[in-house]
TIZAKOL-358881 format. One record per residue (C-alpha): x, y, z. Coordinates in pm, whole numbers, padded with zeros to 5 digits, always signed. Example, Ala and Ser with C-alpha at 12.3 -4.5 7.8 and 13.67 -1.06 7.14 Angstrom:
// TIZAKOL-358881
+01230-00450+00780
+01367-00106+00714
This chain:
// TIZAKOL-358881
+09072+10020+12491
+09216+09998+12140
+09009+10085+11834
+09100+09963+11486
+09065+10309+11328
+09304+10461+11583
+09569+10201+11503
+09524+10261+11130
+09573+10634+11185
+09894+10567+11377
+10026+10349+11096
+09928+10601+10829
+10116+10880+11008
+10431+10669+11063
+10727+10622+10828
+10667+10245+10803
+10705+10156+10434
+10469+09883+10301
+10657+09607+10118
+10340+09401+10134
+09996+09390+09978
+09771+09573+09890
+09927+09694+09567
+09816+10055+09598
+10079+10086+09874
+09863+10353+10041
+09978+10597+09771
+09663+10624+09560
+09515+10973+09595
+09143+10956+09668
+09031+11257+09870
+08671+11147+09924
+08444+11051+10209
+08373+10681+10143
+08030+10703+10305
+07922+10950+10036
+07960+10676+09774
+07834+10379+09974
+07502+10275+09818
+07297+09966+09744
+07141+09852+09415
+06928+10161+09356
+06784+10259+09017
+07049+10324+08756
+07328+10140+08935
+07274+09786+08805
+07303+09457+08999
+07627+09260+09026
+07441+08928+09011
+07229+09023+08708
+07446+09282+08540
+07294+09456+08239
+07393+09821+08288
+07699+10003+08424
+07839+09694+08597
+07808+09491+08278
+07989+09767+08088
+08264+09773+08351
+08311+09395+08335
+08326+09410+07955
+08601+09674+07979
+08795+09444+08211
+08752+09145+07976
+08884+09354+07686
+09183+09470+07891
+09290+09120+07998
+09182+08940+07681
+08910+08719+07832
+08579+08612+07683
+08404+08728+08002
+08517+08877+08331
+08335+08894+08664
+08405+09144+08943
+08459+08981+09283
+08409+09169+09609
+08470+08864+09830
+08829+08827+09714
+08969+08543+09505
+08824+08304+09762
+08472+08321+09619
+08610+08292+09265
+08801+07975+09349
+08498+07824+09522
+08273+07906+09226
+08519+07788+08959
+08579+07449+09120
+08209+07401+09196
+08119+07479+08834
+08392+07263+08684
+08320+06946+08879
+08011+06750+08981
+07959+06671+09346
+08206+06398+09450
+08404+06465+09132
+08777+06400+09093
+09016+06697+09104
+09388+06706+09023
+09519+06983+09247
+09855+07132+09335
+09931+07068+09702
+10037+07432+09747
+09683+07555+09678
+09502+07826+09870
+09277+07705+10150
+08974+07809+09941
+09047+07517+09708
+09048+07279+10004
+08722+07433+10123
+08573+07366+09779
+08690+07005+09807
+08507+06983+10140
+08188+07154+10027
+08163+06952+09704
+08292+06628+09862
+08561+06601+09596
+08812+06324+09553
+09151+06497+09534
+09475+06379+09376
+09771+06603+09457
+10054+06742+09249
+10357+06818+09465
+10583+07111+09368
+10955+07056+09405
+11156+07274+09640
+11413+07509+09493
+11768+07530+09617
+11674+07874+09746
+11439+07708+09994
+11101+07796+09846
+10842+07583+09670
+10882+07562+09295
+10622+07522+09024
+10423+07231+08887
+10588+07074+08582
+10392+06972+08268
+10526+06617+08292
+10377+06584+08641
+10034+06677+08506
+10072+06444+08209
+10174+06151+08429
+09882+06205+08669
+09625+06225+08389
+09767+05919+08215
+09755+05726+08543
+09392+05808+08623
+09132+05877+08355
+08867+05965+08615
+09021+06308+08683
+08780+06582+08571
+08970+06909+08619
+09315+07050+08701
+09372+07330+08954
+09707+07510+08992
+09848+07818+09163
+10068+08028+08932
+10245+08242+09027
+10296+08113+09379
+10313+08337+09685
+10689+08358+09624
+10654+08433+09252
+10724+08098+09085
+10537+08059+08755
+10446+07722+08600
+10437+07650+08227
+10065+07717+08194
+10062+07699+07815
+10191+07341+07809
+09982+07234+08106
+09665+07377+07947
+09744+07189+07627
+09787+06863+07821
+09461+06913+08014
+09268+06986+07695
+09415+06683+07521
+09251+06483+07800
+08925+06672+07756
+08927+06852+08091
+08960+07218+08201
+09250+07395+08367
+09167+07644+08643
+09449+07876+08753
+09465+08062+09081
+09652+08370+08958
+09572+08569+09271
+09933+08687+09291
+09957+08763+08919
+09698+09027+08831
+09987+09242+08703
+10114+08978+08461
+10083+09023+08087
+10096+09404+08083
+10470+09443+08020
+10738+09221+07860
+10950+09239+08177
+10695+09017+08349
+10570+08667+08258
+10252+08630+08053
+09916+08582+08223
+09743+08243+08226
+09449+08418+08056
+09635+08429+07726
+09804+08090+07768
+09502+07862+07743
+09364+07840+08097
+08986+07800+08111
+08923+08006+08424
+09169+08244+08589
+09112+08408+08926
+09311+08720+09018
+09333+08927+09336
+09362+09283+09208
+09444+09405+09557
+09758+09195+09586
+09966+09354+09310
+09758+09634+09156
+09612+09964+09286
+09287+09833+09432
+09167+09790+09793
+09190+09470+09991
+08919+09216+09903
+08883+09321+09536
+08938+09050+09278
+08827+08935+08933
+08745+08607+08760
+08815+08557+08389
+08629+08292+08185
+08771+08160+07858
+08630+07810+07853
+08447+07567+07632
+08478+07308+07911
+08308+07502+08193
+07952+07624+08141
+07934+08001+08188
+07579+08002+08328
+07673+07734+08581
+07974+07943+08684
+07753+08250+08731
+07512+08042+08941
+07788+07943+09182
+07914+08302+09199
+07563+08392+09314
+07600+08135+09592
+07949+08223+09716
+07955+08601+09665
+07769+08844+09888
+07425+08964+09778
+07517+09309+09912
+07829+09403+09715
+08009+09723+09809
+07986+09982+09532
+08309+10128+09667
+08478+09799+09581
+08305+09777+09243
+08407+10133+09157
+08765+10071+09270
+08793+09766+09042
+08664+09976+08753
+08908+10257+08837
+09194+10005+08841
+09086+09893+08494
+09072+10257+08382
+09423+10327+08510
+09566+10020+08337
+09384+10098+08013
+09504+10458+08000
+09840+10462+08178
+09984+10111+08208
+10289+10193+07992
+10389+10485+08214
+10355+10288+08536
+10508+09962+08416
+10804+10128+08242
+10895+10308+08566
+10837+09986+08763
+11071+09791+08534
+11344+10051+08588
+11307+10038+08967
+11316+09657+08966
+11617+09626+08736
+11813+09886+08930
+11741+09709+09258
+11833+09362+09131
+12155+09492+08974
+12270+09663+09293
+12164+09369+09511
+12366+09128+09297
+12683+09266+09460
+12586+09164+09813
+12799+08901+09987
+12588+08792+10284
+12238+08889+10171
+12083+08700+09880
+11799+08819+09659
+11652+08542+09446
+11663+08622+09075
+11573+08446+08752
+11912+08275+08735
+11846+08102+09067
+11553+07905+08921
+11633+07579+08744
+11414+07425+08472
+11332+07142+08711
+11201+07391+08968
+10969+07611+08764
+10908+07782+08432
+10974+08145+08529
+11018+08383+08824
+10797+08687+08870
+11048+08964+08954
+10792+09161+09155
+10835+08920+09447
+11161+08989+09631
+11268+08668+09804
+11535+08767+10056
+11776+08547+10249
+12046+08650+10498
+12163+08321+10650
+12524+08415+10565
+12475+08716+10790
+12351+08487+11066
+11982+08570+11028
+11683+08341+10989
+11389+08454+10780
+11203+08562+11095
+11504+08756+11225
+11554+08932+10892
+11184+09018+10878
+11184+09161+11231
+11510+09351+11183
+11382+09523+10870
+11062+09615+11052
+11199+09732+11385
+11522+09904+11284
+11453+10017+10929
+11073+10057+10939
+11020+09834+10638
+10715+09608+10671
+10755+09293+10461
+10478+09055+10357
+10589+08740+10537
+10874+08515+10643
+10927+08140+10662
+11229+07927+10739
+11538+08092+10593
+11376+08365+10388
+11154+08671+10401
+10930+08802+10124
+10885+09160+10009
+10599+09232+09769
+10630+09519+09523
+10391+09681+09276
+10363+09955+09015
+10282+10195+09298
+10606+10143+09490
+10817+10457+09499
+11182+10497+09409
+11234+10597+09771
+11086+10266+09885
+11329+10064+09674
+11618+10284+09790
+11526+10234+10156
+11514+09856+10114
+11847+09851+09932
+12014+10071+10194
+11888+09848+10476
+12001+09527+10307
+12337+09685+10223
+12393+09760+10590
+12287+09409+10691
+12514+09265+10423
+12816+09421+10592
+12729+09260+10923
+12989+09009+11037
+12829+08701+11187
+12874+08329+11185
+12647+08157+10937
+12357+07990+11115
+12216+07644+11057
+11969+07673+10772
+11635+07508+10714
+11728+07303+10412
+11512+07225+10109
+11528+06864+10230
+11346+06961+10550
+11082+07150+10353
+11041+06853+10120
+10967+06638+10425
+10724+06899+10561
+10519+06879+10243
+10577+06513+10159
+10308+06292+10010
+10070+06155+10273
+09848+05848+10267
+09481+05940+10220
+09244+05727+10427
+08916+05914+10389
+08803+06224+10200
+08839+06577+10334
+08461+06599+10370
+08437+06272+10563
+08716+06375+10800
+08584+06727+10857
+08238+06594+10940
+08362+06312+11163
+08393+06319+11541
+08741+06428+11649
+08946+06447+11965
+09266+06635+12050
+09565+06409+12100
+09936+06455+12173
+10170+06442+11875
+10342+06122+11985
+10011+05946+12049
+09864+06064+11718
+10101+05860+11499
+09900+05614+11293
+09574+05803+11345
+09374+05996+11084
+09404+06376+11079
+09084+06554+11173
+09198+06907+11086
+09451+07095+10875
+09804+07148+11004
+09993+07416+10815
+10254+07688+10833
+10101+08033+10791
+10187+08216+10585
+10166+08081+10321
+09903+07834+10448
+10012+07524+10257
+09902+07216+10455
+10148+06966+10596
+09850+06753+10696
+09505+06751+10537
+09195+06608+10711
+09159+06243+10619
+09532+06175+10584
+09731+05930+10794
+09947+06096+11059
+10288+05938+11001
+10584+05951+11236
+10766+06157+10971
+10485+06415+10973
+10496+06435+11352
+10875+06477+11347
+10844+06768+11104
+10571+06933+11312
+10792+06904+11621
+11083+07064+11432
+10858+07351+11325
+10752+07410+11685
+11113+07396+11807
+11210+07659+11549
+10917+07885+11649
+10750+07863+11309
+10396+07998+11288
+10209+07671+11275
+09831+07641+11275
+09632+07334+11372
+09848+07247+11674
+09751+07364+12023
+09994+07543+12253
+10045+07222+12447
+10124+07025+12130
+09799+06850+12044
+09626+06797+11709
+09279+06680+11613
+09238+06315+11509
+08935+06132+11378
+08771+05888+11616
+08549+05599+11511
């Protein structure tokens, strides 16, 4: 019998280095018994859903730190913030302009609110990752359809690509609608000139951040920032009451506040050291021959606005390794646990709490791999990825498809049918098929290729069947 705590203890006592979230990297000293501080809303400790005491003060400190009109602590992760923001911004059955590479929470909001969704498709970079959303794409979509009532984007992406939020916000506001930004992977932005600015200061109406992803805070902690004249604050708070637990953990609330305290008092110290570690690593890695580390120069203007350097996108196809093989090699031989892998690349996530030793271990491992002599393997090209996330024909809404009767059907037989469930690669969880879309022969071909290459694909059974809508 295996217990979760026992496995955690094994990991904690090992030399496995975490190049993944959460951002505290298990290096934040906190010699306390958590049960001592686990309480409910007793006298003197305020109420998250009607804050007027110490929680209100804490949220006001956070708003001042990030430069928001109001900030709300989230203990259900960014998920509840995304659900609340989209629900507050749009009426039921409203029309949303949404980036296709959105978190599944945005798709869940579309289902729950029965939204009509128009997609913005990010281009793929030559490095093999999804790029950003360009301002001209947003402008064209809004000019083409005046019924759109809100814009929702992810910036930075899982891989660290940042869109031009300032221009996109300006375009949205010119059309009289709000811009909501999923900045879950960018809670660290805006605190140091080495990193891109945060959407909070660039005109976005609501910004949702996962503190745990890139800052010293435990998994599940997040924050929502409100800066809007387009989204009613009271309506937003109402939906937070719906989607966020009525029994918030005071351990989580305190950890968010402590993260704010650390940033307020010591951000210069931490970010200056972080910048040095990052620059040293990128400079040394630039001399590799067979291992590639994506940098700012690898991003074209047609692919995105900026690259967040905290995300280390690694590729070793010249050394004969796929993303999965690189990921596993770093884990098994060098005891470096990365965040994820897909296709040709693997992703390492860093934060202000990464140690110099951690960066040195990653560099030493990649240096050794770089010297490996191997025939270059066939790569998963950007063209393939473009096909995987190509525009699909929408037949019925997400809500209609999710609530319809479905049946599992073989891939070949499903061509021409309507998808009854999501099909996506995970991570990062971006759908190749959304419920309600036509299953084309091109989509089926891509799904088959993913299965043949042992990609982690969700929504397809082991025997190759997917759900389709039946009349």
